[in-house]
Structure formats: structure tokens, C-alpha cells
C-alpha positions in Angstrom: 108.7 41.4 12.2 104.8 39.7 12.8 103.5 37.3 10.3 101.2 40.3 7.8 97.4 38.4 8.4 95.3 38.0 5.3 94.1 41.3 5.1 90.7 39.6 4.0 89.7 38.4 7.3 91.3 41.5 9.4 89.7 45.2 9.6 90.5 48.1 7.3 90.2 51.9 7.6 91.1 54.3 5.0 92.6 57.7 6.0 90.4 60.9 5.3 87.6 59.9 7.4 87.5 61.1 10.5 84.4 59.3 12.3 86.8 56.2 11.1 89.8 57.4 12.6 87.3 58.2 16.0 86.4 55.2 16.5 89.5 53.4 15.3 91.8 55.4 18.0 88.5 54.8 20.8 88.8 51.1 19.9 92.6 50.6 20.7 92.3 53.0 23.8 89.2 50.6 24.5 91.4 47.3 24.6 94.1 49.1 26.1 92.0 50.3 29.1 90.3 46.5 29.2 93.8 44.9 29.5 95.0 47.7 32.5 91.5 47.5 34.3 90.6 44.0 34.1 91.7 43.3 37.8 90.2 46.5 39.0 86.7 46.7 36.8 83.4 47.2 39.1 80.4 45.7 38.1 77.2 48.9 38.1 74.8 46.8 40.6 78.1 46.9 43.2 79.1 50.8 42.4 77.1 53.2 45.0 73.9 53.6 44.1 73.8 50.8 41.7 71.3 49.4 43.1 69.3 52.2 42.3 69.7 52.3 38.7 67.8 49.1 38.4 65.3 50.4 40.5 65.0 53.4 38.8 64.7 51.8 35.5 62.1 49.7 36.3 60.1 52.5 37.5 61.0 54.5 34.1 59.1 52.1 32.5 56.0 52.6 32.6 55.3 56.3 33.1 54.3 58.1 29.6 52.4 54.4 28.3 48.8 54.2 27.0 49.5 57.0 24.2 49.1 54.3 20.9 46.3 52.6 19.3 46.6 49.4 18.0 45.1 48.5 14.5 43.4 51.1 12.6 40.5 50.7 9.5 39.5 53.0 7.4 35.5 53.6 6.6 35.4 55.7 4.3 32.2 55.5 2.8 30.9 56.2 6.1 32.9 58.7 7.2 34.8 57.1 10.1 38.0 55.5 11.0 37.8 52.5 13.7 40.5 52.5 16.1 41.6 49.6 18.5 42.3 51.1 21.9 40.6 49.1 25.0 38.2 47.4 22.6 37.3 49.1 18.7 36.5 52.2 19.0 35.1 55.1 16.0 35.7 58.7 15.2 34.0 60.7 12.8 36.2 62.4 10.4 33.8 65.1 9.7 33.4 65.9 13.4 36.4 64.1 15.5 33.3 62.6 17.6 34.6 59.2 19.2 32.5 56.6 20.3 33.0 52.7 21.6 32.2 51.0 18.4 29.8 47.8 18.5 31.7 44.4 17.2 34.2 45.4 14.4 35.1 47.1 12.1 33.5 46.3 8.7 35.1 43.8 5.9 35.3 46.9 3.6 37.2 49.0 6.1 40.6 49.5 4.5 44.2 49.5 5.8 46.5 52.4 6.1 48.9 53.7 3.4 52.0 52.8 4.7 55.4 52.4 2.7 57.4 50.0 5.2 60.9 49.9 4.9 62.0 46.7 4.6 65.1 45.3 6.8 67.7 44.0 4.5 70.3 41.7 5.5 74.3 43.0 6.3 77.2 41.5 6.2 79.6 41.6 9.0 80.8 45.2 9.7 82.5 47.0 7.5 82.5 43.9 5.5 81.1 42.8 1.7 79.0 40.2 1.2 80.9 37.5 -0.9 78.5 36.0 -2.9 75.5 37.4 -4.8 73.2 34.7 -6.8 71.8 35.8 -10.3 67.6 37.1 -10.5 67.5 34.3 -13.1 68.5 31.6 -10.1 70.9 29.9 -12.3 74.5 31.0 -11.0 75.9 32.2 -8.2 78.5 34.5 -8.2 81.0 33.8 -5.4 84.2 36.2 -4.5 86.5 33.7 -2.5 90.7 34.4 -2.2 90.9 37.5 -4.1 88.6 35.7 -7.3 85.5 36.0 -8.6 83.7 32.0 -9.8 80.4 32.0 -11.1 79.2 28.3 -10.1 75.7 26.6 -11.7 73.4 24.7 -10.1 74.7 21.9 -11.4 78.2 21.6 -13.1 81.2 22.9 -12.7 82.3 26.7 -11.4 83.6 29.1 -14.5 86.7 31.8 -13.4 85.8 35.0 -14.3 89.1 36.3 -12.6 92.5 34.2 -11.7 95.0 37.0 -10.7 93.4 37.9 -7.5 95.8 37.9 -4.4 95.6 39.5 -1.0 96.7 42.7 -2.4 94.6 42.6 -5.9 91.2 41.3 -4.9 88.0 40.9 -6.7 83.9 40.9 -5.8 85.3 42.7 -2.3 86.4 46.0 -1.0 87.5 47.6 2.0 86.4 48.4 5.1 86.2 52.2 4.2 83.4 51.0 1.3 81.3 49.3 3.6 81.8 51.1 7.2 81.8 54.8 5.7 80.5 54.7 2.2 78.1 52.1 3.9 78.7 49.7 1.2 78.1 45.9 2.1 77.9 44.5 -2.0 80.3 44.0 -4.3 79.3 42.2 -6.8 75.8 43.2 -8.9 73.5 41.5 -11.4 71.7 42.7 -14.3 68.0 42.5 -13.6 68.3 39.9 -16.6 71.0 38.0 -15.6 73.1 39.2 -18.4 75.6 40.7 -16.8 77.8 40.6 -13.8 79.1 43.9 -12.5 82.1 43.8 -9.5 84.5 45.5 -7.7 88.3 45.4 -8.7 90.4 46.5 -5.6 94.4 46.8 -5.6 95.7 47.6 -2.0 99.2 47.3 -3.0 100.2 50.4 -2.8 98.8 50.5 0.8 100.9 50.3 3.9 100.1 48.1 7.2 99.2 49.1 10.1 99.6 46.8 12.8 97.2 46.0 15.9 96.9 43.7 18.3 93.7 41.5 18.4 92.6 38.2 21.1 92.3 40.7 24.1 89.1 37.8 25.1 91.8 34.8 24.4 94.6 33.2 26.5 97.1 35.1 24.4 96.9 38.2 21.8 97.8 37.8 18.0 98.8 40.9 15.8 96.4 41.9 13.1 97.7 43.6 10.1 95.4 46.4 8.0 95.9 47.8 5.1 95.5 51.8 6.5 96.9 54.2 4.4 97.5 57.5 6.6 96.9 61.1 5.6 99.1 61.7 2.3 99.6 57.7 1.4 97.9 56.4 -1.2 94.0 55.0 -0.8 93.0 51.4 -2.6 92.0 51.9 -5.8 88.9 50.5 -6.9 87.9 50.3 -10.5 84.1 48.4 -11.9 84.1 45.8 -14.0 81.3 44.3 -15.9 81.5 40.8 -17.3 79.1 39.1 -20.2 78.1 35.6 -18.8 76.8 34.6 -22.3 80.4 35.4 -24.1 82.9 35.5 -20.9 83.6 38.8 -22.0 84.7 41.7 -19.4 85.1 44.9 -19.3 86.5 48.1 -17.4 84.1 50.6 -16.4 85.5 54.4 -17.5 85.7 56.0 -14.4 88.8 58.1 -13.9 88.9 59.5 -18.0 88.8 63.6 -18.7 85.5 62.2 -21.0 84.0 60.7 -17.7 84.2 64.3 -16.1 87.3 62.8 -13.5 90.0 65.1 -12.7 93.4 64.4 -13.2 95.7 63.0 -10.8 92.3 62.8 -8.2 91.7 59.8 -5.9 88.5 58.7 -6.2 86.0 56.2 -4.6 83.5 54.2 -6.3 80.5 53.6 -4.6 76.8 53.0 -4.4 76.9 50.7 -7.0 72.8 49.5 -8.9 72.1 49.1 -12.2 68.9 51.2 -13.9 65.6 49.4 -13.6 65.5 48.3 -16.9 69.0 46.9 -16.9 70.6 48.6 -19.7 73.0 50.8 -17.6 75.1 50.4 -14.3 74.4 52.8 -12.1 77.2 54.5 -9.7 78.5 57.4 -7.4 82.0 58.8 -7.5 83.5 61.2 -5.0 87.1 62.3 -4.1 89.2 62.1 -1.4 88.2 65.4 0.3 83.9 64.2 -0.7 83.2 67.7 -1.4 81.5 66.8 -4.8 79.5 63.9 -5.7 78.8 62.6 -9.2 76.3 59.7 -9.9 76.9 58.5 -12.9 75.5 55.8 -15.8 77.8 53.3 -17.6 77.2 51.2 -20.7 78.2 47.7 -19.8 78.5 46.5 -23.4 81.7 49.9 -23.6 82.2 51.0 -20.1 81.6 54.5 -21.1 80.6 56.6 -18.4 78.4 59.4 -18.7 77.2 61.9 -15.7 73.4 62.1 -14.0 73.6 64.5 -11.5 76.5 66.2 -9.7 76.1 67.7 -6.2 79.0 69.7 -4.7 79.6 71.8 -1.1 82.4 74.4 -0.5 83.1 71.4 2.8 81.5 68.0 3.1 79.0 66.8 0.6 76.5 63.7 1.7 77.3 60.6 0.2 74.4 59.0 -0.3 71.2 61.5 -1.2 68.1 59.9 -1.5 67.8 58.4 -5.7 64.2 56.5 -5.5 62.9 56.0 -9.0 59.0 56.0 -9.8 57.5 53.4 -11.8 58.6 54.6 -15.5 62.2 53.6 -14.4 63.3 56.4 -16.4 62.5 59.6 -13.5 63.5 59.4 -10.4 63.0 61.5 -6.7 66.3 63.0 -6.0 68.0 64.7 -2.4 70.0 67.9 -2.7 71.2 70.6 -0.5 72.3 73.1 -2.9 70.1 75.6 -1.1 72.0 75.0 2.1 68.6 73.1 3.1 68.1 69.8 2.4 65.2 69.1 -0.3 64.0 66.9 -2.9 63.7 67.1 -7.1 62.4 65.4 -9.4 65.0 64.4 -12.2 65.6 61.8 -15.0 68.1 59.4 -16.1 69.2 61.4 -19.2 70.5 64.2 -16.9 67.7 66.5 -16.8 65.8 68.3 -13.8 62.4 67.8 -13.8 60.8 69.7 -11.0 61.9 71.6 -7.4 59.6 69.2 -5.2 60.1 70.7 -1.7 61.7 74.2 -0.8 61.4 76.2 2.4 63.9 77.4 5.2 64.2 74.0 7.2 65.6 70.7 6.1 63.0 67.8 4.7 63.8 64.2 5.6 62.6 61.2 5.1 60.2 59.7 2.4 57.1 58.5 4.1 54.9 57.5 1.1 55.3 57.9 -3.0 51.9 57.9 -5.0 51.8 58.2 -8.5 48.4 58.3 -9.1 47.4 61.4 -6.5 46.4 64.8 -8.1 45.5 63.5 -11.7 48.3 61.2 -12.3 50.7 64.1 -11.3 51.5 62.1 -8.2 52.6 63.2 -5.0 55.2 62.7 -2.1 54.7 62.7 1.6 57.7 63.4 3.7 58.9 64.2 7.0 60.9 67.6 7.8 62.3 69.0 10.0 60.4 72.7 9.7 58.6 73.8 13.0 59.3 76.3 15.4 61.3 74.0 17.3 63.7 72.4 15.0 64.0 68.9 16.5 60.3 68.7 15.8 59.7 66.1 13.6 56.6 66.9 11.1 54.9 65.4 7.9 54.2 67.3 4.8 52.5 66.3 1.4 54.1 67.9 -2.1 53.1 67.7 -5.6 55.8 65.7 -7.7 55.7 68.5 -10.2 56.5 71.1 -7.7 53.2 73.1 -7.5 51.9 72.4 -4.3 53.1 71.5 -0.6 52.0 71.9 2.6 52.5 70.7 6.0 50.1 68.2 7.6 51.0 68.2 10.8 50.3 71.5 12.0 50.5 71.0 16.2 54.1 71.9 18.2 55.1 68.6 18.7 57.6 65.7 17.3 55.4 63.6 15.3 55.9 59.7 14.3 54.5 56.4 13.2 52.1 58.2 10.3 49.1 55.8 9.1 47.6 57.7 5.7 44.4 57.1 5.0 43.2 55.4 1.3 42.3 58.9 -0.4 45.2 61.1 1.3 42.5 63.0 3.3 43.4 62.1 6.2 46.6 60.8 8.6 46.5 59.6 11.8 50.4 59.6 13.8 51.8 59.4 16.9 52.7 63.3 18.8 54.9 64.3 22.1 57.2 66.6 23.3 59.6 66.1 26.1 57.0 67.1 28.5 54.4 65.5 27.0 53.9 61.9 27.0 53.4 60.7 23.2 49.5 60.9 22.2 47.6 59.2 19.0 45.9 62.5 16.9 44.2 62.8 14.1 44.9 65.2 11.2 43.0 66.1 8.4 45.2 66.8 4.9 44.5 70.5 5.6 46.6 70.7 8.7 43.4 70.7 10.9 43.5 68.5 14.1 40.5 66.5 13.8 40.5 64.1 17.3 43.0 62.9 19.7 42.3 59.2 20.6 45.1 58.0 23.3 47.2 60.0 25.8 49.9 58.9 27.7 49.7 59.1 31.5 52.5 61.0 33.7 51.7 58.9 36.8 54.8 57.8 38.6 56.8 61.3 38.7 55.1 62.4 41.9 55.3 58.8 43.6 59.3 58.3 42.3 60.3 61.8 43.1 61.1 61.8 39.5 61.3 65.5 37.4 61.1 64.1 33.2 63.8 65.4 31.0 63.8 68.2 29.8 65.0 69.9 25.9 67.0 73.3 26.2 69.2 75.5 23.7 72.7 76.9 24.2 74.8 79.1 22.2 77.3 77.1 20.0 81.1 79.3 20.0 80.3 81.4 17.6 77.7 83.2 19.4 74.9 83.0 17.4 74.0 79.4 16.6 71.3 77.7 18.8 72.6 74.0 19.8 70.2 72.1 21.4 70.0 69.2 24.3 68.6 67.8 26.6 69.1 67.5 30.3 67.9 64.4 32.4 67.7 64.8 36.3 68.6 62.3 38.3 65.8 61.5 41.5 64.1 63.9 44.2 66.3 66.5 42.3 67.0 69.6 44.4 67.2 72.6 42.4 69.2 74.7 45.3 71.4 71.6 45.3 75.0 71.6 43.3 75.5 68.3 41.3 78.2 66.9 39.2 77.4 66.9 35.2 78.2 64.2 32.4 77.8 65.0 29.0 76.8 62.2 27.0 78.3 63.6 23.3 79.0 61.9 19.8 80.3 65.1 18.4 80.6 63.8 15.0 79.3 64.9 11.7 75.0 64.3 10.5 74.3 62.3 13.7 71.0 63.7 15.5 70.7 62.3 19.4 68.5 65.4 20.4 64.6 65.4 19.3 62.1 67.1 21.2 60.7 62.9 22.6 59.0 62.7 25.9 61.5 61.0 28.0 60.5 60.1 32.1 64.2 60.2 32.9 67.4 58.5 32.3 68.8 55.1 34.9 72.1 56.3 35.0 71.1 59.5 36.9 70.3 57.7 39.9 74.3 57.7 40.6 73.8 61.4 41.7 74.4 63.2 38.6 73.0 65.3 35.9 72.8 63.6 32.2 73.1 66.3 29.4 73.6 65.7 25.7 74.1 68.3 23.0 74.0 67.9 19.6 77.0 70.1 17.4 76.6 72.3 14.3 77.2 69.2 12.5 73.9 67.7 13.0 71.2 68.2 10.3 68.6 70.6 12.2 
């Protein structure tokens, strides 16, 4: 039989994860297809109409441009917004009148309030980092050959574990944790560097699955993967906490009745992090069916776990709801679908529910800004939602953290994005567009009034190149009642009296949105003579 490759170096999958299984099958099919068609592959440029694809791509590039502004500064004392569009201009916040500015914004003009998401470093796909530096800079935890050691800046390394193997690994996880549970880490330092939490993974009961690799090399090679089929054992994950000063390691109680676990159930443990004050280790637990999500807090000294919040669904429960801590380190904004729609609530680490922040027959989506000082210290959160008459149009809302008030700010029937909020929270600058209307920059008051339009994208090029903009459409799902949203892209010189082949571009998996009401001049591939259609299924979060 083929030799078994070290598991730490090959791809892992786990059963019970439909998207993962589909990707795995796709990789095998693609590998086989590439091998079979190596002698018959035809480059795009050599296909009939291939040259038109490149030409159409070039033509589409400039259509719709011009609708954005560069920098923006708020001169609230003078009641105006300075913005850069073909030079500096000003717009009156009271009347919406736009003027060409003389010079540049005054030094007192303030920037917009925007909380930018920091890009994070990621390991290889489906993997976890194999090292973690302590916050105080004194140690680096390293996982190699299945074991963990602590390496000081000077001196000898200290072994934390010694019994690691290919089957039992410390400070590492499996492919399903990295790919499907979005867990890129497997070791976590407490903020005070006193404790190191880490995974222990036991794959000894998981059977190997063999795949062929090295397709781009002269010779192929056999790789093995610990891959549980439906009904077969999953890897067993355990969390441990090591105290650096004493060398004591305790196991986190994640599976006992005292922790709320069901006897005999298989669980995933993931989304591991320390509370802001470092007194407890937080982690998520979900059964193999993934219909219940428990967020638990563990005592690092004893390993005892207690429930912080639980979410349940009849089918599939989201694995990673938003959990955003406020400055006090005890309260947090929590994302829940208990009403049937995704919404925000305020909770505390002691397990208490403090307030329902948002509600309505629409899903809240992404937090844009949290201002804990607004409203006399009550605080407020700015967030996007799919709340318009067209559910694939993104809107901006603002709500008090105590749930006492909530309002939609972007009242126009457009897809809104790129929000820039004034320092006093009274105005917001946003980009607006639809499938038929190119991007433009608009100014709204907090109350939802459109103050001014500052820039608009042009449509020059459609007539010149005999093009038709992409169109948003709806169709009925198999139940005959649910609206599915789709987008249609037309070939150049489209003739409605003719028949065209239709190519469907569809993912079909849950929680992935491909269709939004955003402007697209077209798709270059339609130059080959077909209509391209994308449709989102009922599993998408509209």
C-alpha cells in the first residue's frame, strides 16, 4: 500500500460539512479533468470570439466611472463639508449648495469617523499558525512535530508537551477547523502572558483517505488525509491551559454535563479567545449537526466552564455570530437569529441579556461604527442592513445600544456603501448605485434626508460599443412563493428577437451572497455570444 504522508503536511477534511465536501470533490474532479485534457486545452484567446473578450473587458473598464470623491473633511463650525472632486469643493450642510472652494480645507476641519477593519495575517488555507508570541515579548510558543515548546529570547526552550505524534497533536488542528470554522490559530496567550491556551487534537480514530498530488510535477505522489466519512468518528479536540510560572497544565471541561454538553455527542471547539481582562478563556462549542451554538467561559486555573450565551436553530446555526466587546470589557454586542432575522442585542459576560438593539423583518449585517459616548453615554451603533424594498440593496442604520431608538439613515432606493460619518454623527457621506445606475456619492442627514449629490458616474460607452447594462431580476423558487434574486449579463449588440445560449454562474451553497443591486456595465465573457446569469438560492442571507 502507499506510504502514509505526515498528516500535518497534507490537506484535511471532515464529514458533515457540505461545502467542504463539495470543494473536495471539485478538486478531485478538476485534477482528473486537467490530466485528461492536458493535450487539448485551448487558451481563451484562441477560442472563437476570444479576442472580443479582451476588447470588451477594455471597453467595460471606463463605463460608470466618475461617481466617487477622494478626500472629505468636515468643517462643522462653518456648517460645511469639504470634498475633493476635480479639486476641492464645499457643500453646505444646511442647503446642499455646492461651491468650488478657494484653497484647501482649514486645519480645524475634521476627518470622517470610520472604523477600518484591519487585515489580519492568515496561515495557509485550512491551516493554523504554528507559533504565537506572548504579549510581553518574553516567550514564543512553537508547535512542531506534534508538540509545543516555549522559547525565550535567550536560553533553552521549555517543553510544554512531549507525547505528540502524527495522530495526537498539540497546538495544531485539522482542515475543517481552518476552512469551515475559520480557525487560523491553535495557541492563545492571555493578555498578561500568564497563561497559554492550546489545542490537543486526537485523530487516532479517523481513517485515512488517499488522494493523488503533484500533478504539475514530472511524477505524481500519494497523499493521505484524516477524513471521516458520515457516521465515522471525527477528530477529538480538547482545550488545555498552561500556566507559565508553575508549569501546571489543566484541561478545559468542555464535555461534561456541568458544562452543558450532551453525553456521547461529538463537538467542535473553536473561536477561542481570552476575555479582555484575561480572567477567562472564551470558546464556542457546536455539535456535529451544527444546530446549537454555545459560547462558554472557562476558568484558566481549574478548567471549569460556564455558559455565556446559547443560540439554536432547527437546521443550521451560524458558527461565528458577531461578538464585539465594549470598552468595559464585560458587555458585548451579540448577533442573533432567534427572531428569524439576523439582529443585534446587548449582552454581558455574566450571561445576562441587557437590550435588544435592532429588530424588524430584515437582517442586520455589518457593524460600521460603535460610539459609546453618543446619546449622553447610552451609546449607539451604526450598522448595515438589507432593509429596503429591494432586499439586495444595502442600507445604513443607527441604533441606541439600549434599544430605545433605531432608524434607517440611507433612505434612497440604492445599494449604499463606503460610509463616512461626520464627527458629530449628524451626517453621512455614502456611495449609492443600482444595477442600472452607476455609482454616485450622496450626502444624507442623520434623519434620512438627501442633502446633496456630490458626484455621478457616467454611462458614456454603452451606445459606442453597442452594450446593454446588466439587469437585476427575480424568479420564483421551487416552492412557488419565494423570490430569488438574479443578475443577467448580455453579449454585445444584444438582439431581444434572437435566441442565445445561457450560462448559469451559481455557487448554491449556504450563506454566500453573489447577487446585489450594484452597477455592472457587463461581463467580458459574454463576448463569446452567450447570456450569463447568476442566481442566489434560498440559503443566501437576504
